[in-house]
N, C-alpha and C positions, 0 to 999 in steps of 0.2 A: 250367332255371337251379336255377331256387328251394326245389328238395324233393331235389336233390346234398344231400348231409350234410359235410360243410364244419366245417374249425380256421382258425384266424383266431387267428395269433400278435400285430397291433401293434396295437395297441388303445388310445388315451390313452385311462382315465374318464372324464375331464371335459369333454374335449375329443369326445366320440361324446354329452353332450347333447341332445335335442334343444334349434331354435331355441325352441318351443311351451311344453317343460319350463324352460327356463332365464325364459321369459316368464311361467309363472305364480307362480314360488316367488318372482321381484323385483316382481309383485302382491303376492303371500302380506305381501314384508314391504316395501313400503312400494321396494321400490329402484328406482331410475332407470335403465333400465339403455337407451336409444328411440334413442343414438348407434347402435349397436352392431348394429342390425336398420334391411336393405329396402323395398322397401315389399312384395314380394309372405314382409312375413314373417323372410325368412332372413340365415342373419348377412351382414356386410357390411365387405369388410372390400379392400386392395389391394395383393399381396406379397404375400412372407412376412411382409417384419418386423410391418403393420400386425395382419393374425393371428393373428400370437403376442400382441399386445397383449390383440381385439375378444377370444381366448381365453384370455385373464389378465380380463379386464372381467367376460367371463360367467361367470366360477371364483368372485366374489362377492360374489352369491346362495349360495353352496352355504357355510357358517357353519356349521353343526350336522353329529353324527357323520345325524343325520334326513335329512337332506336325502340327506346321500351315503348311505345304507341307500333313500331313494327313488329317485333318480338311479341306484343301482345296478338296481334291479329293471327302467329303467322302459330304460336300458340291454341289459341280459338276455336281455328278453321281445322287443325289434326285435330283438333279432339271429336270437333260437330263430325267431322269423316268416319270417327267409333262408336256413334249412337250418344255421346253424351248430350244435354238436353240443360245439364247446368253444372257451373261450377263456382269454388271453390277455389282463390289462387292466395299465398300465399305472400303477400309481397317488404320486402324489407329495405326502408328509407335510409340505408345501413349505404343500400346500392342506388342509391334513387337521392340521392343529396347530402349522403356524411350526413345525414339526420336533422338537417334543417329544415327549418317549415316552411320559408316561401321557398326553398328547391322543392322539399316534396310535391309540396302542391304541387307545381309545376310536372310532375312523371308525376301525378296521378292524374294530373287531366291530358294527360294522350293517352294513359293507358284506359281511362272512361272515357273520352273519345273512341279505340281501336277496341272496349266492348262493346261500346253506344254500333257499331256498324258492324259490325260480329255477329249480333243479335235480328239486326237485321235482313240478314245477312245471307249466313248460315244458323237463323236460327236456335243459337246456343246465349245464355245468361252467366254472368261473370258477378259473382261478389267479390268482395279483397279482404284479405284473415290478417291483419297488418303484424306481423311476423321479427320477436327481439334476435338477433345472433346472442347466443350462452356463448360462444369462446372467447366471444366481444367480453363482457363483461358487465354487468348488472346499473354501471353505471350509464353506460350507455345503452341500459335495456331500459329507463327512463327516460333519455331521448326519446326516445323510438317508439315510447309508450305517450310523449308526449305529440310527437304529430300524429298516432294516433287518432287522440285524442282532439286537437285540434282538425281532425278530417272525419271525423267519426258523421255517417250520414245515411244514403238511402243505400250507396256505394258503398263504401265504407261502414262492415257490418261488424266485423271481429280483431282481437288481438290470439300472439300468441308467443310460442320461443321454437327455434328450428336450434341448428346445430349439433353441437362436441358434447353431449350426456356426461358423458366426465370435467367436466370443470362445472365445482361447483352442486351447489344442491339446488331443486329446485325454489323454497322459498326465500334467497338470495333474491332474487328476484319479485318474494311479495310486492313492494314498492310500487313498482310499473305496475302490476296485474290487480293492482289496488288502482290505477288511473286509469287508466280504460275502458277499468268496472264500470265508478264513477261520472266516465263518458257515453256511455250508454254500449258499450261493446258488447259479446257474449265472445267466450271465452275458451281457448283451446290451448296444449300445447306437447307439446315430446314425451311424451315418456314409456318409457317396457319396454323398451327394442334390443333399445346397450345397457341401455339402465332396465337391474331385475325388479320383478311386484313394487319393493323397496320407493324409489324411484313413481306409480304412481298411487301410490296412495300420498307421495310427498306431492303430488301433483293433488289431488282434491284434496288432505288438511290443509299446506298451506299458500295453493290459488283459486284456492273454489271452483273448477275447469268445469263444462258440464259439459265435454271433449275431451275424452287425450286422443291423442295423435298417434299411428301403431300401436303397442296395448297385451302385446299378444304374448308377452314374459307375464301378462297377470297366472296366464294357464301355472303356472310352478303352484302358486296358488289359492289353492278350492274354496277359502277364506275371503280370497279377497277377490277372487270371480261371482262367490256369490251376494258378493257389493258391488261388484257395479251394475250384474242383469238384476236384483234390488233398485238401486240409485236413478237405472235408467241411463243408466253413462256412454255417453258412442262411443266404440272404438273407431278411426279410421284407416283402418288397414289395408297395409299394403304392402301381399302377397309376395311379386314379381320384386321387389326391393329386398323385401326379406332373404328372397329364395339368391341373388343372384351378390347380395353382402356375406353370403356364408354365415346369415344368421340358422337356419332353416333352409332343409329341401320343402320341393312339393307336396310329399305323398308326409311330412311332419308334419309341415303347417298350423297351425294349432287356431283356426280359423272355422272349423271345422267343430269343432268341440268345441269353444267361446256359445259361436252361434249355438251350439244346441245344452249347453245349461241357462239357457235364455242370457244373457248381454251380450245388446246390441251393438252389429257388426255393418261395416260399409265395404266397398269396392276403393279401393284410388290405388291413384299408379307412380305418384310423392315425388320422381320424375326420371319419366320415364324411358330419354331418350342415354339417358347415363345408363338407366336398369334393363335392358334391352324390352321394353315394356310400350305397352298399351292401353288400354281396357276391354278391348277386343280379346285379347293375345289375357287379359288379365282370366275374363271372363273367359276362360276359352278353357283355359292349364283346370283353375277351377270342375268346370265342367268336363273337364276328363278323370279327374283326380276321386272327385267325392262324389261322381255322374248328379251332382244338382243340374236345371232341368227349368228350361223359367222361368214354368212360375215360382222360384226359389230364386232367380234376380230378377222379379219385380218385385217380388219381397223385399231384400234389400237394396233393392230403389226405394220405395217406400217411406225405405224405415234412412234413408239416411237425407228425402226429401227431406221428412218429417221433424229430421234434425236439424238439419237447414239455418243459419243463421239467414234470415230472406224477412220480408215478412208477408201477414201471410194472404195476400194476394198472391198471392209466384205464388208462394205456396201449394196451397190448393191446386194452380192451371196447372203448375210440376208435377202435383197425381193424376188430375187428367190428362196432359199423354201417356206416360207411366201406365198408367191403368185399359188408355185408347184397346 
């Protein structure tokens, strides 16, 4: 499973920071983060809301463009070791210059340079999906969307939203998503993870996204499942994340049922070190639980490549690598 070519559409850059990387950076800066680590060195939290707090505490040591460049290199090389040939990383100007467009450009330049180096050295492609933080509110989301609009192009290709699904409604962020759409960015958002099926409907109706991050609780609404299948709405499914946070168990996870009903599903790791997973681990668990073989995983990778927010030349190259 490790060597199968994989396409990952749902990866938070800061959330992919290995604990060892964060500890090392904190030591360099004299920053005490001992409270966020367990005895075995992993991140320590209990439940989703505490996970968000630990996540944001870990990002505090990422303070400069150079820090984010180093992080990007670390994350992409680790992904490539697990067969990932293309990844779309969620990037948050909230953590990169406080949503100031000028500062954001400097952070983005460092991230993009590191991504180019990783492509050369490890054969992995990356695109950036600029992501507003839901629990920071709609006004800050507008500032994030402005950063996205000002830097849209070959590398920044999408816009999305993460954070606490319990804060506000999808429609509260329509202005930010409209701004991103008008700049040519393609759209996704987190829904149907902690929020129920209605959160997915709101995302489709109010934000007019073409992909949904997670979306697994659509399984609770047969009519919504039919809509997703008929409209070809791609779900960025992160099974290991759902299991780690207690939303499902591996045997009860609905990814196979959704796929059987014609919903386009992909596989991602979300925040891999927080959820003790890798793309290889995701594949191995799903193979064991659902008896999926190499053919199924290549088909899912093709779905992801076709849904990727990239140019057609890149898409064609990815499909060729998947089929090789």
